[in-house]
C-alpha angles and dihedrals in degrees: 000000000000131000133182128231120225090246097057142028091214113116116247124229114234118226137189128201107255099180147315118248127195117232100204094186092065102022089238134119129236117217107209113206122191128201115251092216094075098257111143097225121110134211118213130199121189111219136171121272096257093045090050090050090052090054092044090053091051090052093049091043088226118161132215127217090251127028116271119221095271092047088052092050091049089050092051091052093049092050094047094045095248117147123202103228101183148320123238127195095216111170147017121204123173091347093308120120124218127205138196124208116211114212129186126205125166091342095309119116118211130181130219127195109235142167109259089239093058093041092051093045090052095043091055092050094046093041089237123154123256121216139175127207119247091244094053090045092053091047096054117111113301094214124107095273095185093056091045093048091048091054090048094051091047091050091049091050091052093045091053094052095053 
């Protein structure tokens, strides 16, 4: 499914979070996003360990005894009548991705700049769709991401068993 942002007429690519993988060599996490249109290509975003954990918790729908930051933000929105419409990965500069969160309140749509990790964690909790622009999709790494990801997961499995 594709949607358009007010700033462009270019169709967006809808993504879903496929999984979160640990990169033990850098103590970061890799959020693996897959296209919802059936294409086999993946989109990966490197995030910090705590940000990756927040996304993983949202995927697992696990709860904590007290609300975490993203749960608190979701609760604020619900109490104030603000709906999270969507998240769009809008830009990449010097290998850093940028995201925009689209919020709706009383028929007015507003946008907020966000780190992709926070935007994705919120989108999962609010059940809001995640998109990427065609330009950002084209500019992702040109390597064979599936083969690289497979090697990384194999290495992680071996490291956990030792």
